[in-house]
A tleap script that builds the chain and sets N, CA, C and O, in Angstrom:
source leaprc.protein.ff14SB
mol = sequence {
  NMET THR LEU GLU THR LEU SER PRO GLY ASP
  ALA ASN ILE ASP GLY LEU ASP GLN ALA VAL
  ILE ASP ALA LEU ALA ALA ASP ASP TYR ARG
  PHE LYS VAL TRP GLY GLY ASP TRP CYS GLY
  ASP CYS GLN GLN GLN LEU PRO ALA PHE ALA
  ALA ALA LEU ASP ALA ALA SER VAL SER ASP
  ASP ARG ILE ASP GLU PHE PRO VAL THR LYS
  GLY PRO ASP GLY LYS GLU GLY PRO GLN VAL
  GLU ALA TYR GLU ILE ASP ARG ILE PRO THR
  VAL VAL VAL GLU THR PRO ASN GLY GLU GLU
  VAL ALA ARG PHE VAL GLU GLU ALA GLU GLY
  SER ILE ALA GLU GLU LEU ALA ARG GLN LEU
  ALA ASP ALA PRO VAL SER CARG
}
set mol.1.N position { -62.020 -120.222 9.670 }
set mol.1.CA position { -62.965 -121.922 9.043 }
set mol.1.C position { -63.956 -121.725 10.227 }
set mol.1.O position { -63.943 -120.867 11.109 }
set mol.2.N position { -64.733 -122.651 10.027 }
set mol.2.CA position { -66.179 -122.491 10.576 }
set mol.2.C position { -66.552 -124.113 10.365 }
set mol.2.O position { -66.175 -124.904 9.500 }
set mol.3.N position { -67.415 -124.276 11.469 }
set mol.3.CA position { -67.459 -125.654 11.429 }
set mol.3.C position { -68.677 -125.701 10.623 }
set mol.3.O position { -69.609 -125.101 11.159 }
set mol.4.N position { -69.037 -126.415 9.116 }
set mol.4.CA position { -69.760 -126.865 8.772 }
set mol.4.C position { -70.971 -127.708 9.747 }
set mol.4.O position { -72.087 -127.214 9.906 }
set mol.5.N position { -70.564 -129.067 10.375 }
set mol.5.CA position { -71.597 -129.630 11.092 }
set mol.5.C position { -72.840 -128.453 12.317 }
set mol.5.O position { -73.900 -128.754 12.866 }
set mol.6.N position { -72.084 -127.205 12.320 }
set mol.6.CA position { -72.645 -126.343 12.936 }
set mol.6.C position { -74.124 -125.296 12.470 }
set mol.6.O position { -74.471 -124.143 12.729 }
set mol.7.N position { -74.807 -126.659 11.505 }
set mol.7.CA position { -75.739 -125.610 10.121 }
set mol.7.C position { -76.717 -126.948 10.472 }
set mol.7.O position { -76.454 -128.072 10.042 }
set mol.8.N position { -77.716 -126.689 11.197 }
set mol.8.CA position { -79.088 -126.852 11.247 }
set mol.8.C position { -79.368 -127.715 9.836 }
set mol.8.O position { -79.908 -128.799 10.056 }
set mol.9.N position { -79.089 -127.416 8.393 }
set mol.9.CA position { -79.669 -128.281 8.102 }
set mol.9.C position { -81.071 -128.555 7.932 }
set mol.9.O position { -81.998 -127.747 7.898 }
set mol.10.N position { -81.100 -129.929 7.820 }
set mol.10.CA position { -82.583 -130.655 8.046 }
set mol.10.C position { -82.707 -130.875 9.096 }
set mol.10.O position { -83.755 -131.516 9.177 }
set mol.11.N position { -82.104 -130.703 10.452 }
set mol.11.CA position { -82.610 -131.379 11.472 }
set mol.11.C position { -84.064 -131.091 12.205 }
set mol.11.O position { -84.700 -130.040 12.288 }
set mol.12.N position { -84.343 -132.374 12.689 }
set mol.12.CA position { -85.859 -132.045 12.775 }
set mol.12.C position { -86.064 -131.894 14.705 }
set mol.12.O position { -86.166 -132.863 15.457 }
set mol.13.N position { -86.079 -130.501 15.113 }
set mol.13.CA position { -86.253 -130.576 16.691 }
set mol.13.C position { -88.062 -130.187 16.972 }
set mol.13.O position { -88.687 -129.727 17.928 }
set mol.14.N position { -88.330 -130.523 15.973 }
set mol.14.CA position { -90.049 -130.827 16.747 }
set mol.14.C position { -90.452 -131.222 18.190 }
set mol.14.O position { -91.329 -130.584 18.773 }
set mol.15.N position { -89.982 -132.000 18.623 }
set mol.15.CA position { -89.881 -132.581 19.576 }
set mol.15.C position { -89.528 -132.141 20.910 }
set mol.15.O position { -89.635 -132.706 21.998 }
set mol.16.N position { -88.901 -130.540 20.444 }
set mol.16.CA position { -87.562 -130.269 21.901 }
set mol.16.C position { -88.779 -129.853 22.260 }
set mol.16.O position { -89.638 -129.636 21.405 }
set mol.17.N position { -88.974 -129.715 23.378 }
set mol.17.CA position { -89.810 -129.084 24.709 }
set mol.17.C position { -89.463 -127.287 24.920 }
set mol.17.O position { -88.276 -127.082 25.174 }
set mol.18.N position { -90.089 -126.381 24.866 }
set mol.18.CA position { -90.032 -124.768 24.779 }
set mol.18.C position { -89.395 -124.712 25.933 }
set mol.18.O position { -88.927 -123.587 25.759 }
set mol.19.N position { -89.072 -124.966 26.784 }
set mol.19.CA position { -88.560 -124.796 27.512 }
set mol.19.C position { -87.192 -124.666 27.817 }
set mol.19.O position { -86.810 -123.884 28.688 }
set mol.20.N position { -86.009 -125.761 26.809 }
set mol.20.CA position { -85.753 -125.694 26.292 }
set mol.20.C position { -84.910 -124.866 25.264 }
set mol.20.O position { -83.698 -124.653 25.297 }
set mol.21.N position { -85.611 -124.549 24.565 }
set mol.21.CA position { -85.398 -123.818 23.885 }
set mol.21.C position { -85.459 -121.748 25.129 }
set mol.21.O position { -84.613 -120.856 25.181 }
set mol.22.N position { -86.660 -121.852 25.734 }
set mol.22.CA position { -86.127 -120.752 26.708 }
set mol.22.C position { -84.943 -120.339 26.917 }
set mol.22.O position { -84.459 -119.278 26.521 }
set mol.23.N position { -84.196 -121.559 27.849 }
set mol.23.CA position { -83.186 -122.201 28.767 }
set mol.23.C position { -81.955 -120.777 27.578 }
set mol.23.O position { -81.367 -119.718 27.793 }
set mol.24.N position { -82.117 -121.440 26.748 }
set mol.24.CA position { -81.393 -120.862 25.621 }
set mol.24.C position { -80.710 -119.969 25.493 }
set mol.24.O position { -79.523 -119.656 25.400 }
set mol.25.N position { -82.558 -119.235 25.514 }
set mol.25.CA position { -82.585 -117.997 24.538 }
set mol.25.C position { -82.373 -117.009 25.648 }
set mol.25.O position { -82.104 -115.877 25.245 }
set mol.26.N position { -82.443 -117.207 27.301 }
set mol.26.CA position { -82.238 -116.185 28.355 }
set mol.26.C position { -80.990 -116.055 28.386 }
set mol.26.O position { -80.228 -116.858 27.848 }
set mol.27.N position { -80.669 -115.166 28.935 }
set mol.27.CA position { -79.649 -113.876 30.253 }
set mol.27.C position { -78.556 -113.982 28.764 }
set mol.27.O position { -77.509 -114.454 29.208 }
set mol.28.N position { -78.437 -113.815 27.700 }
set mol.28.CA position { -77.699 -113.311 26.774 }
set mol.28.C position { -76.050 -114.390 26.757 }
set mol.28.O position { -74.988 -114.097 26.207 }
set mol.29.N position { -76.318 -115.383 27.398 }
set mol.29.CA position { -75.286 -116.590 26.872 }
set mol.29.C position { -74.965 -116.252 25.761 }
set mol.29.O position { -75.605 -115.619 24.921 }
set mol.30.N position { -73.463 -116.876 25.714 }
set mol.30.CA position { -72.441 -117.355 24.790 }
set mol.30.C position { -72.172 -118.451 24.618 }
set mol.30.O position { -71.852 -119.191 25.549 }
set mol.31.N position { -72.242 -118.878 23.231 }
set mol.31.CA position { -71.969 -120.671 23.225 }
set mol.31.C position { -70.897 -120.865 22.893 }
set mol.31.O position { -70.584 -120.105 21.977 }
set mol.32.N position { -69.790 -121.823 23.310 }
set mol.32.CA position { -68.406 -121.953 22.625 }
set mol.32.C position { -68.374 -123.451 22.123 }
set mol.32.O position { -68.625 -124.420 22.839 }
set mol.33.N position { -68.112 -123.486 21.114 }
set mol.33.CA position { -68.696 -124.767 20.319 }
set mol.33.C position { -67.356 -125.354 19.868 }
set mol.33.O position { -66.788 -124.644 19.038 }
set mol.34.N position { -66.767 -126.377 20.179 }
set mol.34.CA position { -65.140 -127.640 19.122 }
set mol.34.C position { -66.196 -128.194 18.803 }
set mol.34.O position { -67.274 -128.045 19.378 }
set mol.35.N position { -65.938 -129.010 17.682 }
set mol.35.CA position { -66.280 -130.390 16.850 }
set mol.35.C position { -65.738 -129.844 15.630 }
set mol.35.O position { -65.625 -128.634 15.437 }
set mol.36.N position { -65.368 -130.834 14.718 }
set mol.36.CA position { -64.707 -131.237 13.751 }
set mol.36.C position { -66.166 -131.775 12.193 }
set mol.36.O position { -67.169 -132.488 12.197 }
set mol.37.N position { -65.686 -131.206 11.475 }
set mol.37.CA position { -67.162 -131.721 10.515 }
set mol.37.C position { -66.149 -133.489 10.476 }
set mol.37.O position { -66.640 -134.483 9.942 }
set mol.38.N position { -65.391 -133.491 10.841 }
set mol.38.CA position { -64.709 -134.513 10.307 }
set mol.38.C position { -65.666 -136.262 11.763 }
set mol.38.O position { -66.196 -137.372 11.779 }
set mol.39.N position { -65.181 -135.094 12.606 }
set mol.39.CA position { -66.619 -136.464 13.610 }
set mol.39.C position { -67.505 -136.632 13.731 }
set mol.39.O position { -68.287 -135.781 14.153 }
set mol.40.N position { -67.866 -137.949 13.386 }
set mol.40.CA position { -69.144 -138.977 13.250 }
set mol.40.C position { -70.022 -137.916 14.850 }
set mol.40.O position { -70.634 -136.898 14.527 }
set mol.41.N position { -69.978 -138.234 16.141 }
set mol.41.CA position { -70.848 -137.173 16.904 }
set mol.41.C position { -70.512 -136.043 16.878 }
set mol.41.O position { -69.517 -136.360 17.529 }
set mol.42.N position { -70.430 -135.365 16.791 }
set mol.42.CA position { -70.582 -134.136 15.562 }
set mol.42.C position { -71.119 -133.698 14.771 }
set mol.42.O position { -71.612 -132.571 14.788 }
set mol.43.N position { -71.174 -134.862 13.450 }
set mol.43.CA position { -72.552 -134.923 12.566 }
set mol.43.C position { -73.859 -135.032 13.146 }
set mol.43.O position { -74.604 -134.125 12.775 }
set mol.44.N position { -74.366 -135.846 13.929 }
set mol.44.CA position { -74.647 -136.551 14.039 }
set mol.44.C position { -75.374 -135.695 15.559 }
set mol.44.O position { -76.349 -136.069 16.211 }
set mol.45.N position { -74.727 -134.786 15.728 }
set mol.45.CA position { -75.526 -133.910 17.283 }
set mol.45.C position { -75.554 -132.518 17.490 }
set mol.45.O position { -76.219 -131.827 18.261 }
set mol.46.N position { -74.282 -132.114 16.242 }
set mol.46.CA position { -74.162 -129.902 15.880 }
set mol.46.C position { -75.401 -129.742 15.124 }
set mol.46.O position { -75.938 -128.788 15.686 }
set mol.47.N position { -76.167 -130.122 14.176 }
set mol.47.CA position { -77.002 -130.180 13.532 }
set mol.47.C position { -78.317 -129.950 13.889 }
set mol.47.O position { -79.105 -129.294 13.207 }
set mol.48.N position { -78.628 -130.600 15.194 }
set mol.48.CA position { -79.736 -130.270 15.552 }
set mol.48.C position { -79.868 -128.844 16.819 }
set mol.48.O position { -80.516 -127.822 17.042 }
set mol.49.N position { -78.489 -129.870 17.497 }
set mol.49.CA position { -78.276 -127.840 18.222 }
set mol.49.C position { -78.409 -126.621 17.873 }
set mol.49.O position { -78.902 -125.760 18.602 }
set mol.50.N position { -77.880 -126.385 16.444 }
set mol.50.CA position { -77.191 -125.267 15.157 }
set mol.50.C position { -79.089 -124.645 15.277 }
set mol.50.O position { -79.373 -123.458 15.439 }
set mol.51.N position { -79.936 -125.558 15.175 }
set mol.51.CA position { -81.684 -125.449 14.825 }
set mol.51.C position { -82.701 -125.463 16.288 }
set mol.51.O position { -83.899 -125.250 16.476 }
set mol.52.N position { -81.849 -125.733 16.947 }
set mol.52.CA position { -82.664 -125.525 18.725 }
set mol.52.C position { -82.190 -123.927 18.799 }
set mol.52.O position { -83.102 -123.170 19.131 }
set mol.53.N position { -80.386 -123.054 18.434 }
set mol.53.CA position { -80.207 -122.232 19.020 }
set mol.53.C position { -80.657 -121.150 17.663 }
set mol.53.O position { -80.710 -119.923 17.586 }
set mol.54.N position { -80.906 -122.124 16.791 }
set mol.54.CA position { -81.782 -121.296 16.023 }
set mol.54.C position { -83.230 -120.898 16.516 }
set mol.54.O position { -83.336 -119.672 16.547 }
set mol.55.N position { -84.266 -121.494 16.872 }
set mol.55.CA position { -85.871 -121.605 17.161 }
set mol.55.C position { -85.434 -121.407 18.355 }
set mol.55.O position { -86.090 -122.159 19.076 }
set mol.56.N position { -84.299 -120.505 19.310 }
set mol.56.CA position { -84.063 -119.534 20.798 }
set mol.56.C position { -83.875 -118.111 19.910 }
set mol.56.O position { -83.980 -117.022 20.474 }
set mol.57.N position { -83.694 -118.181 19.008 }
set mol.57.CA position { -83.759 -116.401 18.720 }
set mol.57.C position { -81.826 -116.705 18.745 }
set mol.57.O position { -81.643 -116.311 17.593 }
set mol.58.N position { -80.702 -117.016 19.128 }
set mol.58.CA position { -79.797 -116.941 19.429 }
set mol.58.C position { -78.708 -116.510 18.378 }
set mol.58.O position { -78.222 -117.453 17.754 }
set mol.59.N position { -78.236 -115.253 18.068 }
set mol.59.CA position { -77.327 -114.907 16.899 }
set mol.59.C position { -75.940 -115.222 17.067 }
set mol.59.O position { -75.069 -115.470 17.900 }
set mol.60.N position { -76.185 -115.084 15.834 }
set mol.60.CA position { -74.555 -115.820 15.356 }
set mol.60.C position { -73.338 -114.817 16.101 }
set mol.60.O position { -72.213 -115.318 16.133 }
set mol.61.N position { -73.479 -113.643 16.607 }
set mol.61.CA position { -72.562 -112.847 17.304 }
set mol.61.C position { -72.570 -113.213 19.130 }
set mol.61.O position { -72.236 -112.470 20.053 }
set mol.62.N position { -73.010 -114.426 19.162 }
set mol.62.CA position { -73.030 -114.942 20.711 }
set mol.62.C position { -72.905 -116.414 20.858 }
set mol.62.O position { -73.199 -117.065 21.860 }
set mol.63.N position { -72.179 -117.093 19.131 }
set mol.63.CA position { -71.945 -118.743 18.857 }
set mol.63.C position { -70.099 -118.275 18.549 }
set mol.63.O position { -69.712 -117.567 17.619 }
set mol.64.N position { -69.580 -118.650 19.184 }
set mol.64.CA position { -68.097 -119.253 18.980 }
set mol.64.C position { -68.009 -120.449 18.621 }
set mol.64.O position { -68.298 -121.433 19.302 }
set mol.65.N position { -67.525 -120.424 17.318 }
set mol.65.CA position { -67.013 -121.637 16.026 }
set mol.65.C position { -65.504 -121.930 16.947 }
set mol.65.O position { -64.841 -120.931 17.228 }
set mol.66.N position { -65.084 -123.061 17.317 }
set mol.66.CA position { -63.807 -123.961 17.787 }
set mol.66.C position { -63.866 -124.942 16.253 }
set mol.66.O position { -64.774 -125.756 16.086 }
set mol.67.N position { -62.929 -124.753 15.358 }
set mol.67.CA position { -62.897 -126.393 14.412 }
set mol.67.C position { -61.926 -127.060 15.314 }
set mol.67.O position { -61.329 -126.204 15.968 }
set mol.68.N position { -61.486 -128.453 15.639 }
set mol.68.CA position { -60.653 -129.061 15.638 }
set mol.68.C position { -60.377 -129.938 15.238 }
set mol.68.O position { -61.214 -130.834 15.121 }
set mol.69.N position { -58.962 -130.127 14.798 }
set mol.69.CA position { -58.328 -131.415 14.123 }
set mol.69.C position { -57.579 -132.706 15.153 }
set mol.69.O position { -57.383 -132.461 16.344 }
set mol.70.N position { -57.208 -134.028 14.574 }
set mol.70.CA position { -56.549 -134.405 15.640 }
set mol.70.C position { -54.927 -134.545 15.173 }
set mol.70.O position { -54.387 -134.636 14.071 }
set mol.71.N position { -54.403 -134.516 16.612 }
set mol.71.CA position { -52.928 -134.305 16.132 }
set mol.71.C position { -52.209 -135.603 16.944 }
set mol.71.O position { -52.835 -136.252 17.781 }
set mol.72.N position { -51.320 -135.785 16.712 }
set mol.72.CA position { -50.229 -136.844 17.372 }
set mol.72.C position { -50.710 -137.010 19.022 }
set mol.72.O position { -50.705 -138.166 19.444 }
set mol.73.N position { -51.075 -136.046 19.865 }
set mol.73.CA position { -51.273 -135.445 20.879 }
set mol.73.C position { -52.366 -135.717 21.304 }
set mol.73.O position { -52.274 -136.174 22.444 }
set mol.74.N position { -53.352 -135.661 20.953 }
set mol.74.CA position { -54.757 -135.714 20.720 }
set mol.74.C position { -55.411 -134.072 19.751 }
set mol.74.O position { -54.977 -133.626 18.689 }
set mol.75.N position { -56.339 -133.620 20.467 }
set mol.75.CA position { -57.803 -132.810 19.688 }
set mol.75.C position { -56.385 -131.372 19.711 }
set mol.75.O position { -55.696 -131.189 20.715 }
set mol.76.N position { -56.219 -130.508 18.374 }
set mol.76.CA position { -55.848 -129.639 18.596 }
set mol.76.C position { -57.166 -128.321 17.695 }
set mol.76.O position { -58.193 -128.430 17.025 }
set mol.77.N position { -56.472 -127.408 18.123 }
set mol.77.CA position { -57.170 -126.210 17.931 }
set mol.77.C position { -57.186 -124.933 18.570 }
set mol.77.O position { -56.217 -124.522 19.208 }
set mol.78.N position { -58.408 -124.190 18.406 }
set mol.78.CA position { -57.898 -122.718 19.148 }
set mol.78.C position { -58.484 -123.361 20.319 }
set mol.78.O position { -59.145 -124.395 20.414 }
set mol.79.N position { -57.781 -121.841 21.886 }
set mol.79.CA position { -58.626 -122.810 23.126 }
set mol.79.C position { -58.575 -123.955 23.593 }
set mol.79.O position { -59.019 -124.288 24.691 }
set mol.80.N position { -58.038 -124.645 22.813 }
set mol.80.CA position { -58.261 -126.539 22.791 }
set mol.80.C position { -57.612 -126.457 24.188 }
set mol.80.O position { -58.327 -126.771 25.140 }
set mol.81.N position { -56.950 -126.256 24.310 }
set mol.81.CA position { -56.215 -126.166 26.185 }
set mol.81.C position { -56.578 -125.562 26.901 }
set mol.81.O position { -56.903 -125.996 28.007 }
set mol.82.N position { -56.668 -124.349 26.569 }
set mol.82.CA position { -57.665 -123.281 27.659 }
set mol.82.C position { -58.971 -123.740 28.023 }
set mol.82.O position { -59.505 -123.287 29.035 }
set mol.83.N position { -59.616 -124.702 27.213 }
set mol.83.CA position { -60.693 -125.095 27.865 }
set mol.83.C position { -60.783 -126.460 27.949 }
set mol.83.O position { -61.727 -127.163 27.590 }
set mol.84.N position { -59.553 -126.854 28.537 }
set mol.84.CA position { -59.291 -128.485 27.890 }
set mol.84.C position { -60.044 -129.627 27.569 }
set mol.84.O position { -60.254 -130.696 28.143 }
set mol.85.N position { -60.418 -129.091 26.433 }
set mol.85.CA position { -61.029 -129.655 25.785 }
set mol.85.C position { -60.394 -131.204 24.914 }
set mol.85.O position { -59.650 -131.073 23.942 }
set mol.86.N position { -60.730 -132.339 25.327 }
set mol.86.CA position { -60.393 -134.053 24.826 }
set mol.86.C position { -61.802 -134.585 23.918 }
set mol.86.O position { -61.835 -135.040 22.774 }
set mol.87.N position { -62.410 -134.454 24.440 }
set mol.87.CA position { -63.478 -134.641 23.546 }
set mol.87.C position { -64.498 -134.166 22.936 }
set mol.87.O position { -65.159 -133.484 23.720 }
set mol.88.N position { -65.192 -134.224 21.322 }
set mol.88.CA position { -65.975 -133.536 20.638 }
set mol.88.C position { -67.411 -134.223 19.793 }
set mol.88.O position { -67.587 -135.184 19.043 }
set mol.89.N position { -68.397 -133.004 20.459 }
set mol.89.CA position { -68.509 -132.199 20.683 }
set mol.89.C position { -68.261 -131.913 21.838 }
set mol.89.O position { -68.371 -132.710 22.770 }
set mol.90.N position { -67.906 -130.780 21.937 }
set mol.90.CA position { -67.619 -129.966 23.930 }
set mol.90.C position { -68.288 -128.736 23.572 }
set mol.90.O position { -67.657 -128.156 22.689 }
set mol.91.N position { -69.337 -128.123 23.932 }
set mol.91.CA position { -70.007 -126.933 24.433 }
set mol.91.C position { -69.956 -126.041 25.151 }
set mol.91.O position { -70.410 -126.460 26.216 }
set mol.92.N position { -69.676 -125.009 25.257 }
set mol.92.CA position { -69.392 -124.467 26.392 }
set mol.92.C position { -70.447 -123.576 26.587 }
set mol.92.O position { -70.552 -122.943 25.536 }
set mol.93.N position { -71.619 -123.050 27.715 }
set mol.93.CA position { -71.878 -121.663 28.007 }
set mol.93.C position { -71.473 -120.448 28.675 }
set mol.93.O position { -71.725 -120.306 29.871 }
set mol.94.N position { -71.037 -119.808 28.199 }
set mol.94.CA position { -70.755 -118.770 29.790 }
set mol.94.C position { -72.474 -117.458 29.796 }
set mol.94.O position { -73.450 -117.431 29.046 }
set mol.95.N position { -72.134 -116.684 30.877 }
set mol.95.CA position { -72.726 -115.370 30.556 }
set mol.95.C position { -72.441 -114.319 29.854 }
set mol.95.O position { -71.653 -114.451 28.917 }
set mol.96.N position { -72.799 -113.523 30.034 }
set mol.96.CA position { -71.957 -112.461 29.270 }
set mol.96.C position { -70.300 -111.833 29.764 }
set mol.96.O position { -69.389 -111.265 29.163 }
set mol.97.N position { -70.517 -112.280 31.123 }
set mol.97.CA position { -69.384 -111.932 32.103 }
set mol.97.C position { -67.840 -113.039 31.359 }
set mol.97.O position { -66.697 -112.670 31.089 }
set mol.98.N position { -68.448 -114.343 31.241 }
set mol.98.CA position { -66.841 -114.510 31.170 }
set mol.98.C position { -67.486 -116.133 31.897 }
set mol.98.O position { -67.338 -117.241 31.381 }
set mol.99.N position { -68.012 -115.909 32.856 }
set mol.99.CA position { -67.699 -117.317 33.756 }
set mol.99.C position { -69.251 -118.371 32.861 }
set mol.99.O position { -70.351 -118.272 32.317 }
set mol.100.N position { -68.099 -119.367 33.336 }
set mol.100.CA position { -69.155 -120.694 32.695 }
set mol.100.C position { -69.982 -120.820 33.678 }
set mol.100.O position { -69.811 -120.358 34.807 }
set mol.101.N position { -71.179 -121.625 33.193 }
set mol.101.CA position { -72.501 -122.006 33.760 }
set mol.101.C position { -72.948 -123.313 33.259 }
set mol.101.O position { -73.769 -124.098 33.734 }
set mol.102.N position { -71.960 -123.399 31.794 }
set mol.102.CA position { -72.981 -124.948 31.697 }
set mol.102.C position { -71.759 -125.221 30.364 }
set mol.102.O position { -71.054 -124.528 29.631 }
set mol.103.N position { -72.003 -126.493 30.574 }
set mol.103.CA position { -70.524 -127.653 29.396 }
set mol.103.C position { -71.401 -128.390 29.461 }
set mol.103.O position { -72.117 -128.589 30.442 }
set mol.104.N position { -71.484 -129.126 27.927 }
set mol.104.CA position { -71.496 -130.942 27.116 }
set mol.104.C position { -70.718 -130.964 26.962 }
set mol.104.O position { -70.056 -130.079 26.419 }
set mol.105.N position { -70.185 -132.485 27.545 }
set mol.105.CA position { -68.996 -133.313 26.588 }
set mol.105.C position { -69.506 -134.076 25.403 }
set mol.105.O position { -70.566 -133.571 25.032 }
set mol.106.N position { -69.285 -134.716 24.944 }
set mol.106.CA position { -69.485 -135.729 23.903 }
set mol.106.C position { -70.863 -136.413 23.555 }
set mol.106.O position { -71.424 -136.338 22.462 }
set mol.107.N position { -71.256 -137.003 24.518 }
set mol.107.CA position { -72.394 -137.113 24.567 }
set mol.107.C position { -73.188 -137.288 25.993 }
set mol.107.O position { -72.422 -137.417 26.949 }
set mol.108.N position { -74.770 -137.320 26.347 }
set mol.108.CA position { -75.243 -137.084 27.762 }
set mol.108.C position { -76.610 -137.780 27.262 }
set mol.108.O position { -76.778 -137.874 26.046 }
set mol.109.N position { -77.413 -138.181 27.980 }
set mol.109.CA position { -78.906 -138.956 28.005 }
set mol.109.C position { -79.594 -138.098 26.528 }
set mol.109.O position { -79.857 -138.618 25.444 }
set mol.110.N position { -79.743 -136.800 26.894 }
set mol.110.CA position { -80.589 -136.653 25.791 }
set mol.110.C position { -79.780 -135.469 24.907 }
set mol.110.O position { -78.604 -135.276 25.216 }
set mol.111.N position { -80.325 -134.725 23.896 }
set mol.111.CA position { -79.353 -133.895 22.868 }
set mol.111.C position { -78.410 -132.723 24.026 }
set mol.111.O position { -78.471 -132.683 25.255 }
set mol.112.N position { -77.640 -131.929 23.145 }
set mol.112.CA position { -76.588 -130.731 23.584 }
set mol.112.C position { -77.547 -129.777 24.105 }
set mol.112.O position { -77.083 -129.104 25.026 }
set mol.113.N position { -78.880 -129.489 23.756 }
set mol.113.CA position { -79.582 -128.481 23.693 }
set mol.113.C position { -80.275 -128.755 25.199 }
set mol.113.O position { -80.469 -127.877 26.039 }
set mol.114.N position { -80.598 -130.167 25.340 }
set mol.114.CA position { -82.201 -130.397 27.024 }
set mol.114.C position { -80.773 -130.192 27.590 }
set mol.114.O position { -80.704 -129.036 28.005 }
set mol.115.N position { -79.209 -131.081 27.831 }
set mol.115.CA position { -78.420 -130.613 28.255 }
set mol.115.C position { -78.260 -129.577 29.349 }
set mol.115.O position { -78.373 -129.431 30.566 }
set mol.116.N position { -77.879 -128.830 28.042 }
set mol.116.CA position { -77.649 -127.739 28.584 }
set mol.116.C position { -78.265 -126.867 29.372 }
set mol.116.O position { -77.832 -126.100 30.232 }
set mol.117.N position { -79.824 -127.181 28.785 }
set mol.117.CA position { -81.204 -126.412 29.380 }
set mol.117.C position { -81.077 -127.215 30.569 }
set mol.117.O position { -81.295 -126.391 31.458 }
set mol.118.N position { -80.818 -128.518 31.224 }
set mol.118.CA position { -80.387 -129.152 32.864 }
set mol.118.C position { -80.183 -128.279 33.395 }
set mol.118.O position { -80.744 -127.883 34.417 }
set mol.119.N position { -79.096 -127.659 32.645 }
set mol.119.CA position { -77.781 -127.465 33.438 }
set mol.119.C position { -77.724 -125.480 33.425 }
set mol.119.O position { -76.890 -124.834 34.061 }
set mol.120.N position { -78.795 -124.883 32.565 }
set mol.120.CA position { -78.984 -123.728 32.909 }
set mol.120.C position { -79.827 -123.572 34.096 }
set mol.120.O position { -79.841 -122.668 34.933 }
set mol.121.N position { -80.661 -124.842 33.978 }
set mol.121.CA position { -82.129 -124.390 35.039 }
set mol.121.C position { -81.648 -124.027 36.262 }
set mol.121.O position { -82.140 -123.141 36.961 }
set mol.122.N position { -80.503 -124.829 36.592 }
set mol.122.CA position { -79.811 -124.504 38.303 }
set mol.122.C position { -78.279 -123.844 38.064 }
set mol.122.O position { -77.258 -124.287 38.589 }
set mol.123.N position { -78.353 -122.551 37.048 }
set mol.123.CA position { -77.234 -121.391 36.905 }
set mol.123.C position { -77.631 -120.315 37.488 }
set mol.123.O position { -78.844 -120.431 37.312 }
set mol.124.N position { -77.478 -119.234 38.125 }
set mol.124.CA position { -77.948 -118.304 39.072 }
set mol.124.C position { -77.936 -117.406 37.709 }
set mol.124.O position { -76.982 -117.690 36.985 }
set mol.125.N position { -78.700 -116.493 37.260 }
set mol.125.CA position { -79.046 -115.490 36.041 }
set mol.125.C position { -78.160 -113.808 36.575 }
set mol.125.O position { -78.522 -112.952 37.382 }
set mol.126.N position { -77.301 -113.873 35.966 }
set mol.126.CA position { -76.941 -112.535 35.727 }
set mol.126.C position { -77.573 -111.562 35.467 }
set mol.126.O position { -77.977 -111.602 34.305 }
set mol.127.N position { -77.802 -110.865 35.890 }
set mol.127.CA position { -78.393 -109.203 35.960 }
set mol.127.C position { -77.366 -108.226 35.612 }
set mol.127.O position { -77.631 -107.024 35.616 }
savepdb mol mol.pdb
quit
């Protein structure tokens, strides 16, 4: 099962700073994305994030999609408990070694891509 909302569609990223695109492209990061096609926040935010990943030439094999459903006790889906996911969209960025270096949860002042780029600017670069 995949997230339909994690498709760029006709999302416009014309105003996205090149530094944001460069930050997403750097260091072979892995992007783990939790969302639900039923979720309004996901419908609003994930297409632009997918477009930013495309602009950064992040290959599909570096993006893991985790569809989330609403259950009687909260969010349910793959890795929800392991990554303590309670709100969506959530995006976790990991190094190739599996170290979490950035996390976006549901909302921020900027877009998902901008918030992650801000956090990644402070992240150590793995070599």
